C-alpha positions as CSV (number, residue, x, y, z in Angstrom):
1,X,123.2,128.1,167.3
2,X,125.7,128.5,165.0
3,X,127.8,125.4,163.9
4,X,130.4,125.0,161.0
5,X,130.1,121.7,159.2
6,X,133.7,121.1,158.0
7,X,134.0,118.9,155.4
8,X,136.7,118.2,152.8
9,X,135.9,118.4,149.3
10,X,133.1,118.3,147.4
11,X,129.6,118.0,149.2
12,X,128.2,115.9,146.3
13,X,130.5,113.0,146.6
14,X,129.2,109.7,146.0
15,X,130.1,108.0,149.3
16,X,128.6,107.3,152.7
17,X,130.1,109.7,155.0
18,X,129.2,112.6,152.4
19,X,125.5,111.5,151.9
20,X,125.6,111.5,155.7
21,X,126.9,115.3,155.5
22,X,124.0,116.2,153.2
23,X,121.1,114.8,155.1
24,X,122.4,116.0,158.4
25,X,122.6,119.8,156.9
26,X,119.0,119.3,155.2
27,X,117.2,118.5,158.9
28,X,119.9,120.7,160.5
29,X,117.5,123.8,160.8
30,X,115.0,121.8,162.4
31,X,116.6,121.2,165.2
32,X,117.6,124.7,165.8
33,X,120.9,124.7,164.1
34,X,122.1,127.4,162.0
35,X,124.7,125.0,160.5
36,X,127.1,126.5,157.3
37,X,128.9,124.0,155.6
38,X,132.9,124.7,155.8
39,X,134.6,123.5,152.7
40,X,138.2,121.9,153.3
41,X,140.6,121.1,150.8
42,X,140.0,117.8,148.7
43,X,143.1,116.1,149.4
44,X,142.2,115.1,152.6
45,X,142.8,111.9,154.5
46,X,146.2,112.8,152.8
47,X,147.0,116.6,152.5
48,X,150.2,118.4,151.4
49,X,151.7,121.1,153.5
50,X,149.6,123.9,151.7
51,X,146.4,122.0,152.2
52,X,147.1,122.1,156.2
53,X,147.9,125.8,155.7
54,X,144.7,126.2,154.1
55,X,142.6,124.2,156.8
56,X,144.3,126.1,159.6
57,X,143.3,129.5,158.0
58,X,139.1,128.3,157.0
59,X,138.9,126.8,160.5
60,X,140.3,129.9,162.2
61,X,138.1,132.0,160.2
62,X,135.0,130.5,161.8
63,X,133.0,132.4,163.8
64,X,134.0,132.3,167.1
65,X,130.5,131.5,168.6
66,X,130.6,128.7,166.4
67,X,130.7,125.0,167.1
68,X,133.1,123.5,164.7
69,X,131.7,119.9,163.5
70,X,134.7,118.2,161.6
71,X,134.7,115.4,159.6
72,X,136.7,112.6,160.6
73,X,138.3,112.2,157.0
74,X,139.8,115.6,157.6
75,X,139.8,115.7,161.4
76,X,141.9,112.9,162.1
77,X,144.6,113.8,159.7
78,X,145.2,117.0,161.0
79,X,148.0,117.5,163.3
80,X,147.1,118.1,167.1
81,X,148.8,121.5,167.5
82,X,146.8,122.6,164.3
83,X,143.7,121.9,166.3
84,X,145.8,123.2,169.5
85,X,145.9,126.7,167.3
86,X,142.5,126.9,166.0
87,X,141.4,127.9,169.3
88,X,137.6,126.6,168.4
89,X,135.3,124.4,170.0
90,X,135.1,121.0,167.8
91,X,133.6,118.3,167.4
92,X,134.6,115.4,165.9
93,X,132.6,113.1,163.8
94,X,134.2,110.0,162.8
95,X,132.9,107.5,160.2
96,X,135.5,104.8,160.8
97,X,139.5,105.9,161.9
98,X,141.4,106.2,158.9
99,X,144.5,104.1,159.5
100,X,141.6,101.1,159.6
101,X,141.6,101.6,155.9
102,X,143.1,98.5,153.4
103,X,145.5,99.0,151.4
104,X,147.6,101.0,154.0
105,X,151.6,100.1,154.2
106,X,152.4,99.7,158.1
107,X,154.3,103.0,157.9
108,X,150.9,104.9,156.9
109,X,148.6,103.0,158.9
110,X,150.6,104.0,162.1
111,X,151.3,107.6,161.0
112,X,147.3,107.7,160.8
113,X,146.4,106.0,163.8
114,X,149.1,108.0,165.8
115,X,147.9,111.2,164.3
116,X,143.7,110.6,164.6
117,X,144.6,109.4,168.2
118,X,146.4,112.6,169.0
119,X,143.2,115.1,167.3
120,X,140.9,113.3,168.9
121,X,141.7,113.7,172.6
122,X,141.8,117.4,171.7
123,X,138.1,117.1,170.6
124,X,135.2,118.1,172.7
125,X,133.1,115.3,171.8
126,X,133.2,113.0,169.4
127,X,130.2,111.4,167.5
128,X,130.6,107.8,166.2
129,X,128.5,106.3,164.0
130,X,128.0,102.8,165.2
131,X,128.5,101.1,168.5
132,X,131.7,99.2,166.9
133,X,133.5,102.5,166.3
134,X,132.8,103.8,169.7
135,X,134.5,100.7,171.4
136,X,137.3,101.0,168.6
137,X,137.7,104.7,169.7
138,X,137.8,103.7,173.4
139,X,139.8,101.0,173.6
140,X,142.9,101.6,170.7
141,X,142.3,105.6,170.5
142,X,141.9,106.4,174.2
143,X,138.6,108.5,173.9
144,X,137.1,108.7,176.9
145,X,133.6,106.7,177.2
146,X,132.3,109.7,178.0
147,X,133.3,111.9,174.9
148,X,131.6,109.6,172.7
149,X,128.3,109.9,171.3
150,X,126.5,107.7,168.8
151,X,124.6,108.9,165.7
152,X,123.7,105.9,163.6
153,X,122.6,107.4,159.9
154,X,119.2,107.3,159.1
155,X,117.5,105.7,156.4
156,X,115.0,106.8,154.1
157,X,111.7,104.6,153.8
158,X,111.7,102.8,150.9
159,X,109.2,100.5,148.8
160,X,110.1,96.5,149.2
161,X,112.3,95.1,146.4
162,X,110.5,93.0,143.5
163,X,113.1,91.4,142.6
164,X,113.8,89.9,139.3
165,X,111.4,88.3,136.9
166,X,110.1,84.4,137.5
167,X,112.7,82.3,136.0
168,X,115.5,84.8,135.6
169,X,118.9,84.4,137.3
170,X,118.7,85.5,140.7
171,X,120.2,89.1,140.4
172,X,122.8,90.4,142.9
173,X,123.6,93.3,144.0
174,X,126.5,95.2,145.4
175,X,127.0,99.2,146.1
176,X,130.4,100.9,147.0
177,X,133.3,102.6,145.6
178,X,135.6,100.4,143.7
179,X,138.8,100.8,146.7
180,X,140.5,97.7,148.3
181,X,137.8,98.3,151.8
182,X,135.1,97.1,149.6
183,X,137.1,93.9,148.7
184,X,134.8,93.6,145.8
185,X,138.0,91.1,144.2
186,X,136.8,88.7,146.9
187,X,133.3,88.5,146.0
188,X,134.6,88.2,142.1
189,X,136.6,85.1,142.9
190,X,134.0,83.7,145.4
191,X,131.0,83.7,142.4
192,X,133.8,82.3,140.2
193,X,133.4,78.9,142.0
194,X,129.3,78.8,141.1
195,X,129.5,78.8,137.7
196,X,126.7,76.0,137.7
197,X,124.6,78.5,139.5
198,X,122.2,81.0,137.5
199,X,122.9,84.2,139.0
200,X,123.9,88.2,137.7
201,X,125.8,90.5,139.6
202,X,125.5,94.4,139.5
203,X,128.1,96.1,141.1
204,X,127.2,100.0,141.6
205,X,129.9,102.5,142.9
206,X,132.5,105.1,141.1
207,X,135.2,103.0,139.0
208,X,137.4,106.5,139.6
209,X,138.7,106.5,143.2
210,X,141.2,104.1,142.7
211,X,141.9,103.6,139.4
212,X,144.4,100.7,139.7
213,X,141.6,98.7,142.5
214,X,139.3,99.2,139.1
215,X,141.6,98.4,136.4
216,X,142.5,95.3,138.5
217,X,138.8,94.3,139.2
218,X,137.8,94.6,135.5
219,X,141.0,92.1,134.4
220,X,139.9,89.9,137.1
221,X,136.5,89.7,136.0
222,X,137.7,88.9,132.6
223,X,140.1,86.4,133.5
224,X,137.2,84.5,135.0
225,X,135.2,84.9,132.3
226,X,132.6,86.5,133.8
227,X,132.0,89.4,131.6
228,X,128.6,88.4,130.5
229,X,127.5,88.0,134.3
230,X,129.0,90.7,136.7
231,X,128.3,94.8,135.1
232,X,130.8,97.2,136.5
233,X,128.2,100.3,136.5
234,X,130.0,103.2,137.9
235,X,128.4,106.1,139.7
236,X,124.7,106.6,138.9
237,X,121.8,108.6,139.6
238,X,119.8,108.4,142.6
239,X,116.8,107.1,140.1
240,X,119.1,104.1,138.7
241,X,120.5,103.6,142.2
242,X,116.5,103.0,143.4
243,X,115.8,100.9,140.5
244,X,118.9,98.6,141.1
245,X,117.6,97.7,144.8
246,X,114.2,97.0,143.3
247,X,115.1,94.9,140.8
248,X,117.8,92.8,143.1
249,X,117.2,89.4,144.7
250,X,120.1,89.7,146.8
251,X,122.5,92.3,148.6
252,X,125.8,91.3,148.7
253,X,128.6,93.4,150.9
254,X,131.9,91.6,151.1
255,X,133.8,94.7,152.4
256,X,136.8,94.3,154.8
257,X,135.5,96.8,157.2
258,X,132.7,99.0,157.7
259,X,131.9,102.4,160.3
260,X,128.6,101.7,159.9
261,X,128.0,100.3,156.1
262,X,124.6,103.1,155.2
263,X,123.8,100.7,151.9
264,X,123.0,97.7,154.6
265,X,120.5,99.9,156.1
266,X,119.2,100.8,152.3
267,X,119.1,97.0,151.7
268,X,117.0,96.1,154.7
269,X,114.8,99.3,154.1
270,X,114.4,97.6,150.7
271,X,113.3,94.0,152.5
272,X,116.5,92.4,150.4
273,X,118.1,89.6,152.2
274,X,121.9,90.3,152.5
275,X,124.9,88.3,152.2
276,X,127.6,90.5,154.5
277,X,130.8,90.0,156.1
278,X,131.7,90.8,160.2
279,X,134.2,93.5,159.4
280,X,133.7,96.4,161.8
281,X,130.1,97.2,162.5
282,X,128.8,95.8,159.1
283,X,128.1,92.4,161.1
284,X,125.8,94.5,163.7
285,X,124.4,96.3,160.9
286,X,122.9,93.5,159.2
287,X,120.2,92.7,161.5
288,X,119.7,89.1,163.0
289,X,117.5,87.5,160.6
290,X,118.1,89.4,157.8
291,X,121.1,87.6,156.2
292,X,124.3,85.1,156.0
293,X,127.5,86.7,157.7
294,X,130.8,85.5,156.4
295,X,134.5,86.7,158.1
296,X,136.0,89.4,156.1
297,X,138.4,88.2,153.0
298,X,137.4,84.7,153.5
299,X,136.5,83.7,149.7
300,X,135.3,80.1,150.7
301,X,133.2,81.2,153.4
302,X,131.3,83.8,151.1
303,X,131.4,81.2,148.1
304,X,129.6,78.8,150.5
305,X,127.4,81.3,151.5
306,X,126.5,82.6,148.3
307,X,125.9,79.3,146.9
308,X,123.1,78.3,149.3
309,X,121.4,81.5,149.4
310,X,121.2,81.8,145.4
311,X,120.2,78.0,145.2
312,X,117.4,78.4,148.1
313,X,114.5,80.7,147.2
314,X,113.0,79.9,150.3
315,X,115.7,80.8,152.2
316,X,116.0,84.2,150.4
317,X,112.1,85.0,151.1
318,X,112.7,84.4,155.0
319,X,115.4,86.5,155.3
320,X,113.8,88.8,153.4
321,X,111.1,89.2,155.7
322,X,113.2,89.3,158.4
323,X,115.2,92.5,156.4
324,X,112.0,94.0,155.5
325,X,110.8,93.9,159.2
326,X,113.9,95.3,160.4
327,X,113.9,97.7,158.2
328,X,110.6,99.7,159.1
329,X,112.6,100.5,162.7
330,X,115.6,101.9,161.4
331,X,116.5,105.8,162.4
332,X,115.5,108.5,160.4
333,X,117.7,111.3,159.4
334,X,115.6,113.6,161.5
335,X,116.4,111.2,164.3
336,X,120.2,111.3,163.3
337,X,120.1,114.9,163.3
338,X,118.3,114.8,166.7
339,X,121.2,113.0,168.2
340,X,123.9,115.3,166.8
341,X,122.0,118.3,168.0
342,X,121.9,117.1,171.5
343,X,125.8,116.5,171.4
344,X,126.5,120.1,169.9
345,X,124.0,121.7,172.3
346,X,126.1,120.5,175.2
347,X,129.3,121.6,174.6
348,X,127.9,125.2,173.6
349,X,125.9,125.1,177.1
350,X,128.1,122.7,179.3
351,X,126.4,121.6,182.6
352,X,127.6,123.1,185.6
């Protein structure tokens, strides 16, 4: 079965959504999918007129017999009339609704929500990465439950994290692109009140996606006098990221909203205790007994949770055991791709 996987920009972009796409492409052939990447303009989710013209041309040039699997970063920003003119069988892959991105003004949020709602109405099926996103699309975007399917991200097996040496400060790790939704400013504000605790924080993720947010975070760290405790690494190699997980004692995710939270799965696979918010699907992604959960954006609640877990080694050990146990049951990328393949086959050969 031919599949054109429409993805905006560079496939090697270091975010969870692009990692998801890369792994599905790797496993597609094992599930009978002749899947080819269709590179759309990189401007999405904020395309200009020229980007939309080029996107329409590319989609119309996809083989007529192919199913188009359209990444939601682009699909949600496509005008419904453009989708109609393309005249292809389209399955949307939604990681999280574009209008729920943090930092948007009210007008932009409403415009994106309306655009995505109209585009999703024209999709044959909609694949999401969590039950939370499925519920959101059903309740707020009018997608019938019968057209929704869930394909949670896979997680690679990984060795258990060894943590920092005995007697060293507790090492915290946060992984995510520096953008407002990831709320690293909330994490820094929470840690600023824990100067009496022995800790260090590594933040790994691109500093270039939103230079304004990155500069503000750097200034916040300096103003709090935490430059010797918090290190912004930027993007790192896979080997460097694996090493950071291995030396961590605790994983922290202060995100305001997650469609799934793939880094939470990665931390669970390594048996790290977790402190995370309940923003979006994050509260469901962190297994029961694997971490402490706090409301998104609540500096005091995050500080209280961090204070408790940094001070209590036994708590970290207990939550780490729960995390390691749950990590052995996470879906693999092969299982994720199998779920996607089943949806695509249903579109290609619908039941009578």
